[in-house]
C-alpha positions in Angstrom: -11.0 24.7 -108.9 -14.3 25.9 -110.6 -13.9 26.4 -114.2 -15.2 30.0 -113.9 -12.5 30.9 -111.2 -9.8 29.5 -113.3 -10.9 31.6 -116.2 -10.9 34.7 -114.2 -7.5 34.0 -112.6 -6.1 33.3 -116.4 -7.6 36.8 -117.3 -6.4 38.5 -114.5 -2.8 37.0 -114.8 -3.1 38.0 -118.7 -4.0 41.4 -118.4 -1.2 41.9 -115.7 1.5 40.4 -118.1 0.2 42.5 -121.0 0.8 45.8 -119.1 4.4 44.0 -117.9 5.2 43.4 -121.5 4.5 47.0 -122.5 6.6 48.5 -120.1 9.7 46.4 -119.9 11.2 47.3 -123.8 10.5 50.8 -122.7 12.3 50.8 -119.4 15.5 52.1 -120.5 13.9 55.2 -122.3 11.8 56.1 -119.3 15.3 56.0 -117.4 17.3 57.9 -120.1 14.5 60.6 -119.7 15.6 61.3 -116.4 19.4 60.7 -116.7 21.5 59.3 -119.4 23.9 56.4 -119.0 23.7 52.3 -119.3 25.1 52.1 -115.8 21.8 53.7 -114.5 19.6 51.6 -116.3 21.3 48.4 -114.8 21.1 50.0 -111.2 17.3 50.8 -111.6 16.6 47.4 -113.0 18.6 45.6 -110.3 16.7 48.1 -108.0 13.5 46.4 -109.2 14.8 42.8 -108.6 16.1 43.6 -105.7 12.8 44.6 -104.0 11.1 41.4 -105.5 13.9 39.1 -104.0 13.3 41.1 -100.5 9.7 41.3 -100.2 8.4 38.1 -102.5 8.8 35.6 -99.7 6.8 37.8 -97.3 4.1 38.3 -99.8 3.9 34.6 -99.9 3.7 34.2 -96.0 1.0 37.2 -95.9 -1.0 35.1 -98.5 -0.8 32.1 -96.3 -2.3 33.8 -93.4 -4.8 36.4 -94.8 -5.8 34.5 -98.0 -4.7 34.7 -101.6 -7.3 37.3 -103.1 -6.3 40.1 -100.9 -2.6 39.8 -101.5 -3.3 39.6 -105.2 -5.3 42.5 -105.4 -2.9 44.7 -103.2 -0.5 43.6 -105.9 -2.3 44.6 -108.9 -3.3 48.0 -107.3 0.4 48.8 -106.3 1.3 48.0 -110.1 -1.4 50.5 -111.4 0.3 53.3 -108.9 3.7 52.2 -109.9 3.0 52.7 -113.6 1.1 55.9 -113.1 4.3 57.2 -111.3 6.4 56.0 -114.3 4.2 57.8 -116.7 5.0 61.2 -114.9 8.6 60.4 -113.8 11.0 63.2 -115.1 13.7 62.9 -112.3 15.5 60.2 -110.5 13.8 59.8 -107.1 10.5 59.6 -108.7 11.6 56.7 -111.4 13.4 54.9 -108.4 10.3 55.0 -106.2 7.5 53.7 -109.3 10.4 51.0 -109.7 10.6 50.2 -106.1 6.8 50.1 -105.7 6.6 47.9 -109.1 8.9 45.4 -107.6 7.7 45.2 -104.0 4.2 44.5 -105.7 5.2 42.2 -108.3 4.5 38.9 -106.5 1.3 38.3 -108.7 2.7 35.2 -110.6 3.6 33.3 -107.3 0.4 34.3 -105.6 -1.5 33.1 -108.7 0.5 29.7 -108.5 -0.4 29.4 -105.0 -3.9 30.0 -105.8 -4.1 27.0 -108.3 -2.3 24.6 -105.7 -5.1 25.7 -103.3 -7.8 25.0 -105.7 -6.8 22.0 -107.6 -6.6 18.2 -107.3 -3.0 17.0 -107.6 -3.8 15.4 -111.3 -5.2 18.5 -112.3 -2.7 21.0 -111.1 -0.1 20.7 -114.0 -3.0 21.8 -116.4 -3.9 24.8 -114.3 -0.1 26.0 -113.7 0.1 25.7 -117.6 -2.7 27.8 -118.0 -0.6 30.3 -115.8 2.2 29.7 -118.3 0.2 30.3 -121.4 -1.3 33.8 -119.9 2.7 34.8 -119.1 3.6 34.1 -122.8 0.6 35.5 -124.4 0.8 38.7 -122.3 4.5 39.1 -123.0 3.9 38.5 -126.8 0.7 40.9 -127.3 2.3 43.4 -124.4 5.4 44.5 -126.2 3.7 45.3 -129.8 0.8 47.4 -127.6 3.5 49.3 -126.0 5.5 49.9 -129.3 2.4 51.3 -130.9 1.2 53.4 -128.0 5.2 54.9 -127.9 4.4 56.7 -131.4 1.9 58.9 -129.5 4.3 59.6 -126.6 6.6 57.9 -124.1 4.1 58.7 -121.4 1.3 56.9 -122.9 2.2 53.2 -122.7 2.5 53.6 -119.1 -0.4 55.6 -118.7 -2.6 52.7 -120.5 -0.8 50.1 -118.6 -1.8 51.7 -115.2 -5.3 51.8 -116.3 -5.0 48.1 -117.2 -3.8 47.4 -113.9 -6.3 49.5 -112.4 -9.5 47.9 -114.2 -7.7 44.5 -113.3 -7.8 45.4 -109.7 -11.5 46.3 -109.7 -12.2 43.1 -111.9 -10.4 41.0 -109.2 -12.5 42.8 -106.5 -15.6 41.8 -108.3 -15.1 38.5 -109.8 -12.3 36.7 -108.1 -13.3 34.4 -105.4 -10.9 33.5 -102.4 -8.9 29.7 -102.6 -7.9 29.7 -99.2 -10.4 29.1 -96.3 -9.7 30.3 -93.2 -9.3 27.0 -91.5 -6.5 26.2 -93.7 -4.7 29.6 -93.2 -1.2 29.6 -91.3 -1.3 31.5 -88.1 2.0 33.5 -87.6 0.5 36.0 -84.7 3.2 36.3 -82.0 1.3 34.7 -79.5 4.3 32.4 -79.1 8.1 32.7 -79.9 7.8 29.5 -82.2 5.2 31.1 -84.3 7.0 34.3 -84.7 10.1 32.2 -85.6 8.3 30.4 -88.2 7.0 33.8 -90.0 10.4 35.1 -89.9 12.2 32.3 -91.4 9.5 31.9 -94.1 9.8 35.7 -95.3 13.7 35.4 -95.1 14.5 35.3 -98.6 18.1 33.9 -97.8 16.6 31.1 -95.7 16.0 28.6 -98.1 19.3 29.5 -100.3 21.5 28.9 -96.9 19.6 25.8 -96.3 20.2 24.4 -100.0 24.1 25.2 -100.1 24.5 22.8 -97.4 23.7 20.1 -99.9 27.3 19.2 -101.1 25.8 17.1 -104.1 24.3 20.2 -105.8 26.7 23.1 -105.1 28.6 22.7 -108.4 25.1 22.3 -110.5 23.9 25.6 -108.6 27.0 27.4 -109.8 26.0 26.2 -113.4 22.8 27.8 -113.2 24.0 31.1 -111.6 26.8 31.5 -114.2 24.1 30.6 -117.2 21.5 33.4 -115.8 24.0 35.7 -115.4 25.0 35.4 -118.8 21.6 36.8 -120.1 20.0 38.3 -117.0 21.0 41.9 -117.9 20.5 42.1 -121.8 16.6 42.9 -121.4 17.4 46.0 -119.5 20.5 46.7 -121.7 19.1 45.5 -125.7 17.2 48.7 -126.1 20.3 51.0 -125.2 22.6 48.5 -127.5 20.2 48.7 -130.4 19.8 52.5 -130.2 23.6 52.8 -130.0 24.3 50.3 -132.7 21.8 50.7 -135.4 19.5 53.6 -134.5 16.5 51.5 -133.2 13.8 53.6 -131.3 11.0 52.4 -128.9 8.7 51.0 -131.8 11.5 48.8 -133.1 12.5 47.8 -129.7 9.0 46.7 -128.7 8.3 44.7 -131.8 11.6 43.0 -131.3 10.7 41.9 -127.6 7.4 40.4 -129.0 9.4 38.4 -131.3 11.6 37.1 -128.5 8.5 36.4 -126.5 7.2 34.4 -129.8 10.7 32.5 -129.7 10.6 31.5 -125.8 6.8 30.4 -126.0 7.8 28.2 -129.2 10.9 26.6 -127.5 9.2 25.8 -124.0 5.8 25.1 -125.3 6.8 23.1 -128.6 10.4 22.1 -129.1 11.8 21.5 -125.4 9.2 18.4 -125.0 10.3 16.9 -128.4 14.1 17.6 -127.8 14.2 16.2 -124.2 12.6 12.9 -125.6 15.2 12.9 -128.1 18.4 14.1 -126.5 17.8 13.8 -122.6 18.4 16.1 -119.9 22.4 16.2 -120.0 22.6 16.8 -123.7 19.6 19.1 -123.8 21.9 21.4 -121.2 24.9 20.7 -123.5 23.1 21.9 -126.6 21.5 24.9 -124.8 24.5 26.2 -123.4 26.5 26.1 -126.5 24.1 27.8 -128.5 23.5 30.5 -126.0 27.5 31.3 -126.3 27.5 31.3 -129.8 24.6 33.4 -130.2 25.7 36.0 -127.4 28.7 36.7 -129.3 27.0 37.0 -132.6 24.5 39.2 -131.0 27.5 41.5 -129.7 29.5 41.6 -133.2 26.2 41.9 -135.3 27.2 44.4 -138.1 23.6 44.6 -139.5 20.1 45.0 -137.5 18.6 42.3 -139.4 21.1 39.8 -138.0 19.7 40.4 -134.4 16.6 38.3 -135.0 18.2 34.9 -135.6 21.2 35.4 -133.2 18.9 36.9 -130.4 16.2 34.2 -131.4 18.8 31.6 -130.8 19.5 32.9 -127.2 15.8 32.4 -126.5 16.2 29.1 -127.9 19.2 27.9 -126.0 18.0 29.4 -122.6 14.7 27.7 -123.0 16.5 24.3 -123.3 19.2 24.5 -120.8 17.4 26.4 -118.0 14.5 23.7 -117.7 17.2 20.9 -118.4 19.4 22.0 -115.6 16.6 22.3 -113.2 15.3 18.9 -113.9 18.8 17.5 -113.2 19.2 19.3 -110.2 15.9 17.7 -109.0 17.1 14.2 -109.4 20.1 15.4 -106.9 18.1 15.7 -103.9 15.1 13.6 -102.0 11.4 14.1 -102.6 11.4 15.5 -99.2 14.1 18.5 -100.4 12.1 19.4 -103.7 10.5 22.6 -102.0 13.8 23.6 -100.5 15.4 23.2 -103.7 13.1 25.3 -105.9 12.7 27.9 -103.2 16.6 28.2 -102.9 17.0 28.1 -106.6 14.7 31.1 -106.8 16.4 32.8 -104.6 19.6 32.3 -106.7 17.9 33.5 -109.8 16.6 36.7 -108.2 20.2 37.6 -107.1 21.3 37.1 -110.8 18.6 39.4 -111.8 20.1 42.1 -109.2 23.7 41.6 -110.4 23.2 41.0 -114.0 21.8 44.5 -115.1 24.5 46.3 -113.3 27.1 44.4 -114.9 25.6 44.6 -118.4 25.2 48.3 -117.6 28.7 49.3 -116.1 30.4 47.1 -118.9 28.4 48.8 -121.8 29.5 52.3 -120.5 33.1 51.3 -119.7 34.1 48.8 -122.5 31.7 49.5 -125.6 28.3 48.3 -126.8 29.2 44.8 -127.5 30.9 44.2 -124.1 27.6 42.8 -122.1 27.1 40.2 -124.9 30.7 39.1 -125.2 30.9 38.9 -121.3 27.4 36.7 -121.4 29.2 34.6 -123.6 32.2 34.0 -121.7 29.7 33.3 -118.5 28.1 30.7 -120.8 31.3 28.9 -121.5 32.3 28.9 -118.1 28.8 27.4 -117.4 29.5 24.7 -119.9 32.8 23.9 -118.6 31.7 23.8 -115.1 28.8 21.3 -115.9 31.2 19.1 -117.8 33.8 19.1 -114.7 30.6 18.0 -112.8 29.5 15.3 -115.0 33.2 14.0 -115.3 33.5 14.3 -111.4 29.9 11.9 -111.3 31.3 9.7 -113.6 34.2 9.2 -111.8 32.4 8.8 -108.2 30.4 5.9 -110.1 33.2 4.4 -111.5 35.0 4.3 -107.9 31.7 2.9 -106.3 31.9 -0.2 -108.7 35.4 -1.1 -107.9 
């Protein structure tokens, strides 16, 4: 890839994630403006995730056919419209429409990753993808701080600024971003034959990879571990501002700053500590440590009597998940052949998207029905269940090895 194209893509992803980071900590407050209740926050957060789950594979297939640039620009413009609607949404239908549009057009990162894969040699691809990860992390650190400061001038202001950023990003991509996928390399799914149409429908089906993946017996139990662990914290982003408001009287500014702190913890863990600890402990023990830390930190968060205690406890949740999830993904990849790696990653992504639909709903319902600490204590139980399931799987693997030797 030409260096200027990589810089342009980095800037576009960074600006997009700044806008996203501005909105995520404030989303529960936008929902509460229309109607109260943590359950509703969970349902609408699940709606956003469901839209991404259903439409994401189709966006990827459309970019294979028409090129990355037009799909990426369409996603950026849709994000601008969604944030503009969010700024003025004072009723549930308009709010749901804003989140639905944002979810449908939320495939920016996957299209950016495909752009890099098109344009880089294999030996330089990791560096290119690493830059996208850096843009992601920086956006999620700067965005919440900016959103928190702007929220002091009114709840609509962060969404208005995020919409303007997304619109400027759209115009920037239109003017500066070149296409990465030449016409001769594009996939044709025009229905001039049944086979081509069938291929497109399979590619656009979000459950196709998942169903195919579950046929591999060796990874079913590890996939259960991944699902349990992601369910443990997938609803906390949408629920946490409600928790801090109810327990400690935090407002939009305090929550936005806290989300920036969580972003710093996540980037530090994955960018610095993960590599060091992986060489020291290996993937199996890394997964053990990560899950155990998560379980304890979730309990500490749910039962925290003082607001300052949230900083170490939630920092440890970010630390534990930042260790466990990559370790489990690495272990999963060792269970399948090189030819099945794409199917594994696609199916795993589908599973994680499903947890992002269910997790916010579970957190919202439990918050309303069982108390403010309930989502975090349930998350701790799920993390413990993941750890126990992981240990059973490891024992079963050891037993199979011993039986093979006798």
